[in-house]
C-alpha positions in Angstrom: -1.9 37.8 1.9 0.2 39.3 -0.9 1.9 37.0 -3.4 5.3 38.8 -2.9 4.3 37.9 1.1 3.7 34.4 0.2 6.7 33.5 -1.9 8.6 34.9 1.2 7.1 32.5 3.5 8.1 29.7 1.0 11.6 31.0 0.2 12.5 30.8 4.7 11.6 27.4 4.3 7.6 26.9 5.8 6.4 25.0 3.2 4.7 22.3 5.1 1.5 24.9 5.3 0.8 25.4 1.6 -1.2 28.1 2.0 -1.0 31.7 3.0 -2.7 31.8 6.0 0.5 33.1 9.0 -2.1 30.5 11.5 -1.6 27.0 9.2 2.7 28.7 9.2 2.7 29.1 12.9 1.0 26.0 13.8 2.7 23.3 11.0 5.2 21.1 13.0 3.3 21.2 16.1 -0.2 20.2 14.1 2.0 17.4 12.3 3.3 15.9 15.8 -0.5 15.5 17.4 -2.4 14.4 15.2 -4.3 17.8 14.5 -5.0 19.2 11.0 -6.5 22.0 10.2 -8.2 22.7 7.2 -8.6 26.4 6.3 -11.6 27.5 3.6 -10.0 30.9 3.9 -6.5 29.8 2.8 -7.2 29.5 -1.0 -5.2 28.1 -3.2 -5.7 27.5 -7.0 -9.1 26.4 -9.0 -8.5 23.5 -10.9 -9.4 23.2 -15.1 -9.0 19.2 -14.6 -7.7 16.3 -14.8 -6.3 14.0 -17.9 -3.7 12.4 -19.5 -1.3 12.4 -22.8 -2.9 10.2 -25.8 0.8 8.7 -27.0 1.5 6.3 -26.6 -1.4 4.2 -25.7 -4.5 5.1 -28.1 -2.8 4.4 -31.0 -2.7 1.5 -30.4 -5.8 0.8 -28.3 -7.9 2.8 -31.2 -7.2 0.1 -33.7 -9.9 -2.1 -31.3 -13.3 -2.2 -32.1 -15.8 0.4 -31.2 -17.1 -1.3 -28.3 -14.1 -2.1 -26.2 -12.9 1.7 -27.4 -16.3 2.7 -26.1 -15.5 1.2 -22.9 -12.1 2.2 -22.3 -13.1 6.2 -23.1 -15.8 5.4 -20.6 -13.6 4.6 -17.6 -11.5 7.7 -18.6 -14.1 10.4 -18.5 -17.0 9.4 -17.0 -17.6 11.5 -13.4 -18.6 8.5 -11.3 -14.8 6.5 -12.4 -11.4 8.7 -13.6 -13.7 11.8 -14.4 -10.4 13.3 -16.7 -11.4 16.1 -19.2 -7.4 17.2 -20.2 -5.8 15.6 -23.0 -3.0 15.8 -24.5 -3.0 14.6 -28.7 0.3 13.6 -30.0 1.5 15.0 -33.5 3.8 12.6 -34.8 6.7 13.3 -36.9 6.8 9.8 -38.5 10.0 8.4 -38.7 12.2 7.0 -41.6 10.0 4.2 -43.6 12.6 1.9 -43.2 13.5 2.0 -39.1 9.9 1.2 -39.2 10.0 -2.3 -37.1 13.1 -1.8 -36.0 14.7 0.7 -33.4 11.6 1.7 -31.7 9.6 -1.6 -31.2 12.7 -3.1 -30.0 13.0 -0.7 -27.2 9.3 0.6 -26.0 7.2 -1.2 -28.4 5.3 -0.6 -31.8 3.2 1.8 -29.4 6.3 4.3 -29.8 6.3 4.6 -33.7 4.0 7.1 -34.2 2.7 8.2 -37.6 3.9 11.0 -39.3 1.6 13.3 -41.9 4.4 14.2 -44.3 7.4 12.0 -45.6 9.2 14.6 -47.3 9.3 18.4 -47.9 7.4 17.8 -51.0 4.9 15.1 -50.4 1.7 15.8 -49.7 0.2 15.5 -46.4 -1.4 12.1 -45.9 -4.4 13.2 -43.7 -5.3 9.0 -43.3 -2.2 8.7 -40.7 -2.6 8.3 -37.3 -6.2 6.9 -37.7 -6.0 5.2 -34.5 -5.2 8.2 -31.8 -7.6 10.1 -33.8 -10.7 7.7 -33.3 -9.6 7.8 -29.6 -9.0 11.7 -29.7 -12.7 11.9 -30.8 -14.5 9.6 -28.8 -13.0 11.8 -26.0 -14.5 14.7 -27.6 -17.7 13.7 -28.3 -18.0 12.7 -24.7 -16.5 15.5 -23.1 -18.3 18.6 -23.6 -15.7 20.2 -21.3 -12.4 18.7 -22.6 -9.5 21.0 -23.2 -7.2 19.7 -25.6 -3.6 20.1 -26.2 -0.8 19.5 -29.0 2.3 18.5 -29.0 5.3 17.1 -30.8 8.2 14.7 -29.6 10.3 15.4 -32.9 9.9 16.8 -36.2 9.2 14.8 -39.1 12.9 12.1 -39.6 13.5 14.3 -43.1 14.2 18.0 -41.1 16.6 16.2 -39.2 20.6 15.9 -38.6 20.4 12.2 -38.0 17.7 11.2 -40.6 16.0 9.4 -37.6 13.2 11.0 -35.1 14.3 9.8 -32.4 17.2 11.9 -32.3 20.7 13.1 -33.4 24.0 11.3 -32.8 24.8 13.0 -30.5 21.8 13.2 -27.7 23.6 16.4 -26.1 23.3 18.2 -30.1 19.6 19.7 -31.5 18.7 17.2 -34.1 16.4 19.9 -36.3 18.5 21.3 -38.3 18.0 25.5 -38.8 16.8 25.6 -42.3 13.8 23.5 -41.2 12.3 26.0 -38.3 9.9 27.3 -40.7 8.6 24.2 -42.3 8.5 22.6 -38.9 6.9 25.5 -37.8 4.0 25.2 -40.6 4.0 21.6 -40.2 2.5 21.4 -36.5 0.2 24.4 -37.6 -1.2 22.5 -40.7 -2.4 19.5 -38.3 -3.9 22.3 -36.0 -5.9 23.5 -39.0 -6.5 20.3 -40.2 -8.1 18.8 -36.9 -10.0 22.4 -36.7 -11.7 22.5 -39.8 -12.3 19.0 -40.0 -13.1 18.0 -37.0 -14.0 21.2 -35.3 -11.3 19.9 -32.3 -9.7 23.1 -31.0 -6.2 22.5 -29.7 -6.1 25.5 -27.4 -2.3 25.2 -26.9 0.6 24.3 -28.9 3.6 22.1 -27.4 6.5 22.4 -29.8 9.1 20.5 -27.7 9.2 18.0 -25.1 12.0 17.4 -22.8 14.1 19.0 -24.8 17.4 19.8 -22.6 16.9 16.1 -21.9 20.6 13.8 -22.9 18.7 11.1 -23.8 17.3 11.6 -27.4 19.7 10.1 -29.9 19.7 8.0 -33.2 18.3 4.6 -33.4 17.0 5.3 -30.3 13.8 3.9 -28.2 10.8 6.8 -29.5 10.7 9.9 -30.9 13.0 12.5 -29.6 14.4 15.9 -30.2 16.6 17.7 -28.2 16.8 21.7 -28.4 19.0 24.3 -27.0 17.7 27.2 -25.2 18.5 29.4 -28.1 17.0 26.9 -30.5 13.8 27.0 -27.9 13.6 30.8 -28.7 14.0 31.0 -32.5 11.1 28.4 -32.6 8.4 29.8 -30.2 9.6 33.1 -32.6 8.6 31.8 -35.9 5.7 29.8 -34.1 4.1 33.1 -32.3 4.1 34.8 -35.9 2.8 31.9 -38.0 0.4 30.9 -35.3 -1.0 34.4 -35.1 -1.7 34.6 -39.2 -2.8 31.1 -39.2 -6.8 32.3 -38.0 -6.3 30.0 -35.3 -6.8 30.8 -31.7 -3.9 28.2 -30.4 -1.4 29.6 -27.9 2.2 28.5 -27.5 2.4 26.2 -24.4 6.4 25.5 -23.2 8.8 23.9 -22.2 7.6 20.8 -21.1 10.6 19.7 -19.6 11.5 16.5 -17.8 12.9 17.8 -14.5 12.0 20.7 -12.2 15.6 21.7 -12.4 15.3 21.8 -16.3 12.1 23.9 -16.7 13.5 26.7 -13.9 16.3 26.7 -16.3 14.2 27.3 -19.3 11.5 29.6 -17.4 15.1 32.2 -16.6 16.3 32.0 -20.1 12.6 32.5 -21.4 12.2 35.6 -19.0 15.8 37.2 -20.2 15.1 36.7 -23.8 12.5 39.8 -22.8 10.0 38.5 -25.6 9.2 34.9 -25.6 7.1 35.0 -21.8 4.7 37.2 -24.0 4.4 34.8 -26.8 3.0 32.0 -24.2 -0.2 31.3 -23.1 1.2 28.3 -20.5 3.6 27.1 -18.7 4.1 23.0 -18.5 6.2 21.2 -16.8 6.8 17.4 -16.1 7.9 16.2 -12.6 9.8 13.0 -12.9 12.1 14.9 -10.3 12.2 17.7 -8.5 12.7 19.5 -4.8 9.7 21.1 -2.7 12.3 24.1 -2.8 12.0 23.9 -6.5 8.8 23.7 -7.1 8.1 26.4 -5.1 10.4 28.4 -7.9 8.5 26.9 -10.5 4.8 28.3 -8.7 7.1 31.8 -8.7 8.0 31.4 -12.3 4.3 30.7 -13.2 3.3 34.0 -11.1 5.8 36.2 -11.9 5.6 34.7 -15.8 1.9 35.5 -15.7 0.8 32.4 -17.0 -1.3 29.8 -16.8 0.5 26.1 -15.1 0.3 22.8 -16.0 1.9 19.7 -14.3 1.7 17.7 -18.3 3.2 14.7 -17.4 4.6 12.7 -15.2 5.1 8.7 -13.2 6.3 7.3 -10.4 9.3 7.6 -8.6 9.7 4.1 -7.0 8.3 1.4 -5.4 6.4 -1.4 -6.4 2.2 -1.7 -6.9 0.3 0.1 -4.3 3.1 1.3 -2.8 4.1 3.3 -5.9 0.9 4.2 -6.3 0.9 6.2 -3.2 4.0 7.5 -3.9 2.5 8.7 -7.3 0.2 10.5 -5.1 2.3 12.3 -2.2 4.1 13.8 -5.2 0.4 14.7 -6.9 -0.1 16.4 -3.6 3.2 18.1 -3.3 2.7 19.7 -6.9 -0.6 20.5 -6.4 0.1 22.2 -3.0 3.7 23.7 -3.5 4.0 24.0 -7.3 -0.1 25.2 -7.5 -0.9 23.9 -11.2 -4.3 24.1 -12.2 -3.9 20.9 -14.0 -2.8 17.3 -13.3 -2.1 15.3 -15.7 -0.6 11.2 -16.3 1.6 10.1 -18.8 0.6 6.5 -19.8 -3.2 5.2 -19.5 -2.5 1.8 -20.7 0.6 -0.3 -20.2 0.8 -4.4 -21.3 2.6 -5.3 -18.0 2.8 -3.8 -14.5 0.3 -1.1 -12.7 2.6 1.8 -11.8 2.8 3.7 -15.6 -0.9 3.1 -15.8 -4.2 2.7 -14.9 -5.3 -0.4 -17.2 -3.2 -3.3 -18.1 -4.1 -4.3 -22.0 -2.8 -6.9 -24.8 -2.3 -4.4 -27.5 -2.3 -8.3 -29.6 -5.6 -9.8 -28.0 -7.2 -6.2 -27.9 -7.9 -7.7 -23.8 -8.0 -5.0 -20.7 -8.4 -4.7 -16.9 -8.3 -2.1 -14.5 -5.3 -1.7 -12.2 -5.0 -1.1 -8.5 -3.8 2.4 -9.8 -7.0 3.1 -11.7 -8.5 3.4 -8.3 -5.9 5.1 -6.4 -6.3 8.0 -9.3 -10.1 8.0 -9.5 -10.0 8.9 -5.2 -8.7 12.4 -6.7 -9.9 13.0 -9.9 -13.8 11.8 -8.8 -13.9 14.0 -6.4 -11.9 16.8 -6.5 -13.6 18.3 -9.7 -12.8 21.0 -12.3 -13.9 24.2 -10.6 -12.6 22.9 -7.2 -10.4 25.3 -5.4 -7.8 23.6 -3.2 -7.6 25.4 0.1 -4.9 25.1 2.8 -4.3 22.3 5.0 -0.9 21.7 7.2 -0.4 18.6 6.7 1.8 16.9 3.5 -0.2 13.8 3.0 -3.8 15.5 3.4 -5.5 17.4 0.4 -8.1 19.7 0.4 -10.9 21.7 -2.3 -13.8 23.6 -1.8 -16.6 23.5 -4.6 -17.8 26.4 -6.5 -20.8 26.7 -4.1 -18.8 26.2 -0.7 -21.6 23.7 0.0 -19.0 20.9 0.2 -15.8 20.5 1.1 -13.7 17.3 -0.1 -10.4 16.2 1.9 -8.1 12.9 0.7 -5.9 11.5 3.4 -2.7 9.3 2.3 -1.5 6.6 4.8 1.9 5.6 2.3 2.9 4.1 5.9 2.6 0.8 7.4 1.4 2.1 10.6 -2.4 3.0 11.0 -2.3 6.7 11.0 -5.2 8.5 13.1 -6.0 12.4 12.4 -8.5 15.5 14.1 -9.8 17.5 11.5 -10.5 21.0 12.3 -12.8 22.4 9.4 -12.2 26.3 9.5 -14.4 28.9 7.6 -16.5 25.9 6.6 -20.9 27.0 7.5 -23.2 24.2 7.4 -21.4 21.3 6.7 -22.0 18.0 8.5 -22.5 15.2 6.6 -19.8 13.3 5.1 -19.2 10.3 2.3 -16.1 8.0 2.9 -14.5 6.4 -0.2 -11.2 4.3 0.0 -8.6 2.6 -1.4 -6.3 -0.3 0.0 -4.9 -3.4 -0.4 -8.4 -4.9 -0.4 -10.7 -1.6 -1.4 -11.0 -0.1 -5.0 -12.8 3.3 -4.1 -15.0 1.5 -2.0 -17.8 3.3 -0.8 -17.8 3.2 3.4 -20.7 4.1 6.0 -20.9 7.9 6.4 -20.3 9.8 9.2 -21.1 14.0 10.4 -18.8 16.2 11.4 -19.3 17.6 14.7 -18.5 20.6 15.6 -15.9 21.6 12.9 -13.7 18.7 14.1 -13.9 15.6 12.4 -11.9 12.2 13.8 -10.6 10.3 10.6 -8.8 7.2 10.7 -6.7 5.9 8.0 -5.0 2.4 7.5 -1.8 1.1 6.5 -1.1 2.1 2.6 -4.7 3.5 2.1 -6.1 7.0 0.3 -9.4 7.4 2.2 -11.5 10.6 0.5 -14.2 12.5 2.4 -16.6 14.7 0.6 -18.5 16.7 3.2 -21.7 18.6 2.6 -24.9 20.2 4.0 
């Protein structure tokens, strides 16, 4: 079916199919009601580039730990039988006024939020010894994942480029903080860091993101973290400058934009980019966060990325409520909605490690004692990222709580069933268009299981009956 027809189907509200197959559209409600679910190999969606995380802020703390623990933590992140992540976003810190160190950011988000910058003034030389801890993690990840994809991103320009003299934002959170006369130096700053990493460590940042949640109204002087508001026209002006400077730099790095906190902001800014006439041509990738957004907005973001002809990433998100495992499963449903409706080729977490809770992280760590442990969300995430591998293509499925994909060889199908309710659920899966697949390995995470491998089963005449216990995530790997 053509992209035009697919978009029309989405607009009339038949989003439950999440595919381009008319059979799925016509039977979605009936299938949901009677427990029958069709997984259709011919309804091909996006091919995954992988899974990942931002290094800001946790890496700037964990990179201070001894090499043995850093090795153990990074193994958990990149190992194919663990989180299997291969996409990492490196934060180019702006750096706050030195007189603020130990002050407002530490009191808000902790010392981890005080990212180091590389220049303390307009005339100062670059201090390439800065940010050694985050760099240590970055280089360890690069060494362990030969297929790693790196993005550099900025939360704020250096404090000395700003109106407020503070890297946390303007006095008025609804106003830009970067002074226009520093646009050029800001672009040079970002490019110089990328060039340094390329020349010194052979780190190739495929994309560079100059903004972060830039339409938001919560970046203010003396705030809890680096942040910078950019009005739409300011973004356009920066992109035009950055594009020309990047092309002249010799780097192959492309611009990604604009990492807005909500899908409504993403839609707004991408329309502005389109109307400007020349901005989409200067982007290599569209980034969005999904802290908030409806399914209709997910569909709009998908349509805009197709119209722009750009690769789409869900580059940062986190929980939307709940506690413990329930919150983890709610986030997994958001992941399914993002992947099936918005169809990004990559889906990334915000924080890998936090000092408390198990909703915003996959590990808990004590940044003073250098101790850490895995939390339940680690296994919830692993249920997806371990088995839905880079190069796998998502396929049509007419149930909101089920994700399915096929391997490049078509010799393996992976299906995940999410049950975020208090009642057991039973599904009969109809595998359409899969040939010769019969052996099924099963893994589950629940209140009592941590990505535990269960007894294997088989597919009978392209049918498989699955039972999903209350509050669980079950992954089926079906092969010949």
